[in-house]
C-alpha positions in Angstrom: 0.0 0.0 0.0 1.4 3.4 -1.0 0.8 6.4 1.2 1.8 9.9 0.2 1.4 13.4 1.4 -1.0 13.9 4.2 -1.0 10.2 5.0 2.7 9.5 4.7 3.1 9.3 8.5 0.0 7.0 8.8 1.5 4.7 6.1 4.8 4.6 7.9 3.0 3.4 11.1 1.2 0.7 9.1 4.5 -0.6 7.7 6.2 -0.4 11.1 3.5 -2.3 12.9 3.9 -5.2 10.5 7.6 -5.5 11.4 7.4 -5.3 15.1 7.5 -8.6 17.0 4.1 -9.4 18.5 2.3 -6.5 16.7 -0.9 -7.3 14.8 -0.5 -7.8 11.1 -1.8 -4.7 9.2 -1.1 -5.1 5.5 -3.7 -2.4 4.6 -6.9 -2.8 2.6 -5.6 -2.5 -0.9 -5.6 -6.2 -1.5 -9.3 -6.4 -0.9 -10.4 -3.4 -3.0 -12.1 -4.7 -6.2 -10.7 -3.9 -9.6 -14.2 -2.9 -10.8 -16.0 -0.6 -8.5 -19.6 -0.9 -7.6 -21.7 -0.9 -4.5 -22.0 -4.7 -4.2 -18.3 -5.5 -5.0 -17.2 -2.7 -2.7 -19.4 -3.9 0.2 -18.2 -7.5 -0.4 -14.5 -6.4 -0.3 -15.1 -4.4 3.0 -16.8 -7.4 4.6 -13.8 -9.7 3.6 -11.1 -7.1 4.4 -8.3 -8.3 6.7 -6.2 -5.1 6.3 -5.9 -4.7 10.0 -6.9 -6.7 13.1 -10.2 -4.9 13.8 -12.2 -7.4 11.7 -11.6 -10.0 14.4 -14.0 -8.7 17.0 -16.4 -6.7 14.8 -19.6 -8.2 13.6 -19.0 -7.1 10.0 -17.4 -4.4 7.9 -19.6 -1.4 7.3 -19.4 0.2 3.8 -20.7 3.6 3.0 -24.3 4.2 2.0 -26.1 6.6 -0.2 -26.8 7.4 -3.8 -24.1 7.2 -6.4 -23.4 10.6 -7.8 -24.4 12.2 -4.5 -23.0 15.8 -4.5 -22.0 15.5 -0.8 -20.0 12.8 1.0 -20.0 12.8 4.9 -17.0 11.0 6.4 -17.1 10.0 10.1 -14.8 8.1 12.4 -15.8 4.4 12.5 -19.0 2.4 12.9 -20.6 2.4 16.4 -22.4 -0.4 18.1 -25.6 -0.1 16.1 -23.8 0.4 12.8 -21.7 -2.7 13.4 -24.8 -4.8 14.1 -26.9 -3.4 11.2 -24.1 -3.0 8.6 -25.0 0.6 7.8 -23.3 3.9 8.7 -24.9 6.5 11.0 -28.0 4.5 12.0 -27.5 5.0 15.8 -28.2 8.1 17.9 -25.4 10.1 16.3 -26.9 9.4 12.9 -30.3 10.5 13.9 -28.9 13.8 15.2 -26.9 14.2 12.0 -30.0 13.8 9.9 -31.8 16.5 11.9 -28.8 18.8 11.5 -28.7 18.2 7.8 -32.3 19.1 7.5 -31.9 22.2 9.6 -29.0 23.2 7.3 -31.1 22.8 4.2 -29.5 19.6 3.0 -31.7 16.6 2.1 -30.4 13.7 4.2 -31.4 11.3 1.4 -29.1 13.0 -1.1 -25.8 12.5 0.8 -23.4 9.6 0.9 -22.3 8.6 4.4 -19.2 6.6 5.2 -16.4 6.3 7.8 -12.7 6.6 7.8 -12.5 3.2 9.4 -14.8 0.4 8.4 -14.8 -1.9 11.4 -16.0 -1.2 15.0 -13.2 -0.9 17.5 -14.4 -1.4 21.1 -13.6 -2.7 24.6 -15.8 -5.3 26.1 -17.9 -4.0 29.0 -20.2 -5.5 31.6 -23.3 -7.4 30.6 -22.2 -7.7 27.0 -22.0 -3.9 26.5 -19.4 -2.9 24.0 -17.6 0.4 24.8 -16.5 2.5 21.9 -12.7 2.8 21.5 -11.4 5.2 19.0 -9.3 3.8 16.1 -5.6 4.4 16.0 -3.8 6.1 13.1 -2.6 2.7 11.9 -6.2 1.7 11.5 -7.1 4.9 9.6 -4.1 4.3 7.3 -5.0 0.7 6.7 -8.5 1.7 5.7 -7.5 4.6 3.5 -7.8 2.6 0.2 -11.5 2.1 1.0 -12.1 5.9 1.2 -10.2 6.4 -2.1 -12.4 3.7 -3.7 -15.6 5.3 -2.4 -14.5 8.7 -3.7 -14.0 7.2 -7.1 -17.3 5.4 -7.0 -19.5 8.3 -5.8 -17.5 11.3 -7.1 -19.0 13.9 -4.8 -18.6 17.6 -5.4 -17.7 18.2 -1.8 -16.8 16.4 1.4 -17.6 17.1 5.1 -15.2 15.5 7.5 -16.9 14.9 10.9 -14.4 14.9 13.8 -10.6 14.7 14.2 -10.3 11.1 13.0 -11.9 11.8 9.6 -10.1 15.1 9.3 -6.8 13.5 10.1 -7.4 10.8 7.5 -7.5 13.5 4.8 -5.2 16.1 6.1 -2.8 14.2 8.4 -2.0 14.1 12.1 -1.7 17.8 12.5 -5.3 18.4 11.7 -7.4 20.1 14.3 -11.2 20.5 14.0 -11.3 23.8 15.9 -8.7 25.5 13.7 -10.3 24.3 10.5 -14.1 24.1 10.8 -16.8 26.1 9.1 -14.9 27.2 6.0 -14.0 25.6 2.7 -10.7 23.8 2.6 -8.9 22.5 -0.5 -8.6 18.8 -0.9 -4.8 18.1 -0.5 -3.0 17.5 -3.7 -0.8 15.0 -1.8 -3.7 12.8 -0.7 -3.1 10.5 -3.6 -6.8 10.2 -4.6 -8.0 9.7 -8.2 -11.1 11.8 -7.6 -10.5 15.3 -6.2 -13.5 17.0 -4.5 -13.8 20.7 -5.1 -13.8 21.5 -1.4 -13.8 20.0 2.1 -15.7 21.4 5.2 -14.7 20.2 8.6 -17.0 19.9 11.6 -17.3 18.1 14.9 -18.7 14.5 14.9 -22.4 14.4 16.0 -21.5 11.9 18.7 -19.5 14.7 20.4 -22.6 16.9 20.3 -24.5 14.1 22.1 -21.9 14.0 24.8 -21.5 17.7 25.2 -22.6 19.6 28.3 -23.5 22.5 26.1 -25.4 20.5 23.5 -27.6 23.3 22.1 -24.6 25.5 21.4 -22.6 22.6 19.9 -25.5 21.5 17.8 -25.9 25.0 16.4 -22.2 25.0 15.5 -22.6 21.7 13.6 -25.6 23.1 11.7 -23.6 26.3 10.9 -20.8 24.2 9.4 -23.3 22.2 7.4 -24.8 25.4 6.2 -21.4 26.3 4.7 -21.5 23.0 2.8 -25.1 23.7 1.7 -24.0 27.1 0.4 -21.1 25.7 -1.6 -23.4 23.0 -3.1 -25.9 25.7 -4.1 -23.2 27.7 -5.8 -22.2 24.7 -7.9 -25.7 23.8 -9.0 
């Protein structure tokens, strides 16, 4: 797997993890990406992917979902508990909040493509069978990068909204910070190595962070404001 530019550091970590004694094998997803892209081959490849160790405990891989040719792609962190069980992205509480925020921003939730930077659920086992979310590491983001490249090529969105630090870091690298970048159009990095280049990227917080916030109304309004920037950019392009 070749990583350049924004993901060069992530790619180095993938390679290093494969050489360290006792470390999980993380060859990256490229071997499982189908030559001919389509929703069904892509989903089958993600389900079969052994690019990192996260597949071992997850119920299934979770591909993106939404119409092909969608003008907007939303990229989150990883599947949550409900997403892992149902095999669809953003179907839990954070997804419901996101749909409401999209509507409040003037974006039809049915006309966006939703996906995640990492395709398998990473968690710690809790009591009574409860699975506790554990954020993916940079090595997992790097291993999954070929899937996001493939989804971009399949959907070819006009713009992308990255939701949270993990999604932003997948595109822009480890130095990315949501607070410093959110709410304004950003250029898709030339060095990202993707075949399809969106016209712009807008960064925002992940809706799950809004759900956890002690100032939920304020943070929800900020999420909607960021999505309104994306809505304005989409309107300009139509």
